[in-house]
Backbone bond lengths (Angstrom), bond angles and torsions (degrees), N, CA, C in turn:
res aa  C-N    CA-C-N  psi(-1)  N-CA   C-N-CA  omega(-1)  CA-C   N-CA-C  phi
1 X - - - 1.455 - - 1.526 108.85 -
2 X 1.301 116.12 137.46 1.454 121.09 177.76 1.517 109.98 -66.29
3 X 1.319 115.92 149.33 1.465 122.01 -179.03 1.523 110.32 -61.18
4 X 1.324 117.54 -43.41 1.463 119.56 -179.14 1.527 110.81 -61.54
5 X 1.312 117.71 -37.90 1.469 121.31 177.85 1.523 110.38 -64.84
6 X 1.334 117.25 -41.68 1.459 121.12 177.50 1.530 110.41 -60.36
7 X 1.324 116.33 -44.18 1.466 120.64 179.91 1.530 110.04 -62.93
8 X 1.321 116.52 -47.34 1.477 120.51 178.75 1.526 111.35 -56.29
9 X 1.317 116.69 -45.06 1.462 121.87 -178.36 1.528 111.18 -62.57
10 X 1.316 116.95 -44.34 1.461 120.58 -179.45 1.524 111.83 -68.92
11 X 1.320 117.99 -38.24 1.463 120.67 179.99 1.522 111.89 -67.17
12 X 1.305 117.55 -27.26 1.469 121.63 178.61 1.524 111.64 -61.04
13 X 1.333 117.81 -23.39 1.465 121.09 179.91 1.534 112.12 -70.79
14 X 1.332 117.33 -11.37 1.471 121.40 179.05 1.525 112.06 -90.94
15 X 1.327 116.95 9.45 1.466 121.69 -179.38 1.526 111.80 50.07
16 X 1.328 117.23 56.11 1.464 119.28 -176.46 1.522 112.77 -69.17
17 X 1.318 114.73 142.08 1.456 121.19 171.62 1.526 108.89 -82.20
18 X 1.330 115.49 -27.13 1.457 123.59 175.81 1.518 106.82 -154.60
19 X 1.312 116.34 136.83 1.462 120.78 175.27 1.520 108.27 -145.32
20 X 1.324 115.06 137.12 1.452 121.13 173.58 1.518 107.82 -137.91
21 X 1.315 115.94 125.07 1.458 122.44 176.79 1.520 106.59 -115.60
22 X 1.333 115.64 120.86 1.463 120.89 -177.92 1.521 108.92 -117.88
23 X 1.317 115.70 125.73 1.458 121.25 174.04 1.530 107.17 -80.63
24 X 1.322 116.34 110.23 1.466 121.38 -178.80 1.531 111.84 -104.26
25 X 1.306 116.70 18.23 1.461 121.22 -177.31 1.525 112.11 -59.27
26 X 1.328 116.61 -35.47 1.467 120.40 -179.04 1.530 112.69 -61.27
27 X 1.327 117.07 -17.91 1.469 122.10 -179.75 1.532 111.93 -85.11
28 X 1.324 116.92 1.49 1.459 121.81 -173.80 1.528 110.55 -126.30
29 X 1.307 115.83 170.03 1.464 121.94 -178.88 1.523 110.28 -83.32
30 X 1.313 115.03 74.74 1.465 121.79 178.83 1.525 107.97 -134.54
31 X 1.324 118.16 161.72 1.470 120.12 177.49 1.533 111.76 -60.24
32 X 1.315 115.15 154.34 1.468 120.86 177.56 1.522 110.35 -55.67
33 X 1.314 115.90 146.24 1.468 124.25 178.21 1.532 113.89 65.42
34 X 1.323 116.86 23.13 1.469 120.55 177.39 1.514 110.58 -73.99
35 X 1.314 115.35 158.08 1.463 122.81 173.53 1.523 106.79 -130.33
36 X 1.322 114.87 72.05 1.462 121.28 -174.01 1.518 113.79 -120.29
37 X 1.329 118.23 -22.57 1.468 123.08 -175.72 1.529 108.50 -128.08
38 X 1.330 116.40 121.08 1.463 120.52 -178.70 1.524 111.75 -130.52
39 X 1.332 114.16 150.65 1.464 121.23 171.15 1.524 106.59 -117.50
40 X 1.332 115.95 127.39 1.456 122.05 179.27 1.524 108.50 -116.50
41 X 1.324 115.63 124.28 1.461 122.13 170.14 1.522 105.38 -115.77
42 X 1.326 115.84 122.74 1.451 120.05 -174.50 1.520 109.97 -141.23
43 X 1.322 114.79 132.92 1.462 122.05 177.39 1.520 107.38 -115.32
44 X 1.324 116.12 122.74 1.464 120.69 -179.96 1.522 109.42 -152.30
45 X 1.309 115.42 139.41 1.458 119.25 175.91 1.522 111.95 -71.81
46 X 1.323 117.13 -9.19 1.470 120.21 174.37 1.530 112.25 -66.92
47 X 1.314 116.61 -13.46 1.466 120.46 178.43 1.528 112.36 -87.19
48 X 1.318 117.63 -6.08 1.466 121.03 -179.77 1.525 110.57 -57.56
49 X 1.314 115.45 129.40 1.463 121.31 178.14 1.515 114.44 81.18
50 X 1.337 117.81 -0.94 1.463 120.59 179.12 1.524 110.91 -101.49
51 X 1.317 116.31 140.36 1.465 120.66 175.34 1.531 109.07 -70.38
52 X 1.320 116.42 167.72 1.472 120.24 176.55 1.522 110.40 -58.99
53 X 1.337 116.52 -40.70 1.460 120.44 -179.62 1.528 110.55 -61.50
54 X 1.318 117.34 -46.03 1.474 121.27 -179.93 1.533 111.31 -63.82
55 X 1.317 116.69 -37.92 1.465 120.36 177.55 1.528 110.17 -62.96
56 X 1.320 115.42 -46.62 1.464 119.85 179.71 1.524 110.98 -62.79
57 X 1.322 116.29 -42.55 1.462 119.83 178.74 1.528 111.00 -60.30
58 X 1.325 116.46 -38.27 1.459 120.94 178.62 1.538 110.46 -61.84
59 X 1.330 116.68 -42.64 1.459 120.13 179.05 1.521 111.97 -70.80
60 X 1.330 116.88 -39.48 1.465 119.61 177.81 1.533 110.51 -60.30
61 X 1.315 117.20 -40.96 1.467 120.83 178.46 1.526 110.77 -65.75
62 X 1.318 115.88 -43.26 1.464 120.80 -178.73 1.530 111.32 -64.25
63 X 1.336 116.41 -36.82 1.464 121.29 -176.08 1.529 112.34 -106.19
64 X 1.321 116.82 25.67 1.469 120.54 -175.45 1.528 112.77 -59.84
65 X 1.308 117.51 -37.94 1.471 120.78 179.68 1.531 111.02 -61.98
66 X 1.317 116.20 -44.76 1.466 120.59 179.79 1.526 111.23 -68.31
67 X 1.332 116.49 -38.43 1.465 120.31 -179.82 1.528 111.90 -72.15
68 X 1.313 117.56 -26.83 1.471 121.10 176.09 1.519 111.60 -77.84
69 X 1.308 116.97 -14.81 1.459 120.61 -175.91 1.509 112.49 -117.42
70 X 1.308 116.09 -109.76 1.461 119.83 -168.78 1.523 115.92 -76.07
71 X 1.329 119.35 -23.54 1.466 120.40 -175.56 1.520 110.13 -81.28
72 X 1.309 114.62 120.70 1.463 122.19 -177.98 1.532 111.29 -94.42
73 X 1.337 116.43 -34.76 1.466 120.53 -176.06 1.528 109.32 -142.29
74 X 1.331 113.89 140.63 1.459 120.57 -178.23 1.523 108.36 -139.97
75 X 1.321 116.51 109.03 1.461 121.85 176.12 1.524 107.45 -90.25
76 X 1.329 116.76 124.93 1.457 121.51 -176.03 1.524 110.82 -115.35
77 X 1.316 115.13 129.15 1.461 123.17 174.69 1.522 105.52 -127.66
78 X 1.339 116.26 100.60 1.463 122.46 -169.15 1.527 110.10 -119.26
79 X 1.320 116.25 126.01 1.459 120.86 -173.74 1.528 111.95 -136.05
80 X 1.320 115.50 155.39 1.458 121.17 164.73 1.527 106.52 -82.92
81 X 1.319 116.95 168.53 1.467 120.51 178.44 1.530 110.86 -59.88
82 X 1.321 116.69 -39.68 1.467 120.76 -179.63 1.531 110.83 -66.24
83 X 1.319 117.88 -43.07 1.468 121.77 178.58 1.528 111.05 -64.49
84 X 1.326 115.41 -40.13 1.454 121.12 179.89 1.528 110.53 -63.67
85 X 1.325 116.64 -43.89 1.464 121.23 178.36 1.529 110.60 -63.73
86 X 1.330 116.73 -39.56 1.469 120.94 -179.41 1.525 111.96 -63.97
87 X 1.324 117.67 -29.41 1.459 119.65 178.77 1.530 111.54 -93.39
88 X 1.323 116.25 7.43 1.460 120.86 175.25 1.522 114.17 73.91
89 X 1.320 116.87 19.71 1.460 120.24 178.75 1.519 113.46 67.75
90 X 1.308 116.33 25.83 1.467 120.96 -177.54 1.525 111.11 -93.02
91 X 1.332 115.62 124.72 1.466 121.63 177.86 1.527 108.45 -81.11
92 X 1.328 117.58 128.52 1.462 120.34 -179.79 1.530 111.96 -63.96
93 X 1.329 115.67 144.64 1.463 121.32 174.00 1.519 109.46 -75.56
94 X 1.302 115.95 153.37 1.464 121.13 175.41 1.520 109.10 -93.84
95 X 1.324 116.90 144.87 1.470 118.87 176.66 1.522 110.58 -72.30
96 X 1.317 115.83 160.60 1.457 120.26 175.97 1.528 109.58 -69.71
97 X 1.319 115.50 148.37 1.451 121.75 177.25 1.525 109.51 -69.42
98 X 1.325 116.15 133.48 1.469 120.52 178.46 1.516 111.82 -109.70
99 X 1.313 117.21 1.34 1.462 120.62 -177.64 1.509 112.48 -99.12
100 X 1.310 115.03 171.49 1.465 121.08 176.20 1.522 112.54 56.67
101 X 1.297 116.85 -140.27 1.457 122.35 -176.51 1.508 113.37 -100.82
102 X 1.308 119.35 15.20 1.459 122.50 -175.51 1.527 114.44 -89.35
103 X 1.337 119.41 -9.35 1.463 118.85 -177.15 1.501 112.96 -97.04
């Protein structure tokens, strides 16, 4: 199973109102077709009352297998429905890679 598919499957357990998983590996100094760098934008009411740190910890625990193995970097953008609406449903851009030979 592809890593992105595994991530999608696990994130579905959070009852997301919106979820987007983007493989950003091509933006980094890794071999072609790698699955090492991901950006996750997820909206779930399960984040209500949780700090950003607690939300991130929840995702790190959920994706621990992937983070212990092939996933090198994981950008997390986690919102409640109210927070998502307040930002106009806009997914944050990722910064350019400054490592390896990409800069």
